[in-house]
N, C-alpha and C positions, 0 to 999 in steps of 0.2 A: 758523077765523076767530075773532079775538079780539073779544069783546063786553065792554061795561062790567060787566054782571052777572057774567060768567065771571071777569073780572079781580078784582072785589071778593070773590066767593065763593072764588076760589083764594087770594087774599091772606089771607082769614080762616082757611082750612084750613092754609095755610103758617104763619101766626102761632100757631095752636093746636098744630101739630106742633113748632114751635120751642120753645114754652113747655113742652111735655111732655118734650122732651129736656133743656132747660136747667134746669128746676125739678123734675126727677124726685125729688129728695130731699124737696121740699116736698109733692108729691103722695103720696109714700110715707108721710110723717108724718101728713098730714091725711086722706087717703082710706083708706090701708091697703094691705094686700097683695092684689094682684089675684088671685093664685092661691088664696088662702083661699076665695074665692067658689066655686071649682070643686073644692076639696078637695085641692089640691096646694100646700102652702106653700113659699115660696122663689122665687128668681129674679125678684123683683119689679123690680129695677133694669133688667134686660134687657127685661122686658116693657114698662115705661114708655118706654124708649128705642125699642123696636121700634114701638110704637104711634105715637110722635112722628115717627119717620122715615117711616112709612107715610103719616101725615097730611100731612107736609111734601111728600112725593113726589106725592101726589094733588093737593095744592094747587098745586104748580108746574105739573103737567100741565093743570090746569083754567085756570090763568092764561094759559098760552100757547095754549090751545085744542087740545091734543093728547089730552085724556082720551077723547073719543069715538073717535078713531082707535085709541088704545091698546086700548080695550075691544073694538072690532071685530076687531083683529088677534089678541088673545089669547083672547077668549071666543067669537069667531065660529065657529071650527071645532068647538068643543064644542057650541054651541047649534044648529048646522045652518045 
């Protein structure tokens, strides 16, 4: 079921994901290397794009009301 709150929340997540993919160079220049935080420098472009695509996917699932169904289908067997 699509609700107004889910629609706006999904739109916000999708917008953040789109910006993370589109402006990955800007994030790299201003925030820095993600992997340096954990001790493995390099591959920052791929990490920013991966985070952006993940946020975009979660946002689209939230907008159309399929996030709960997806979580139950994928995590349900593991959680019992």
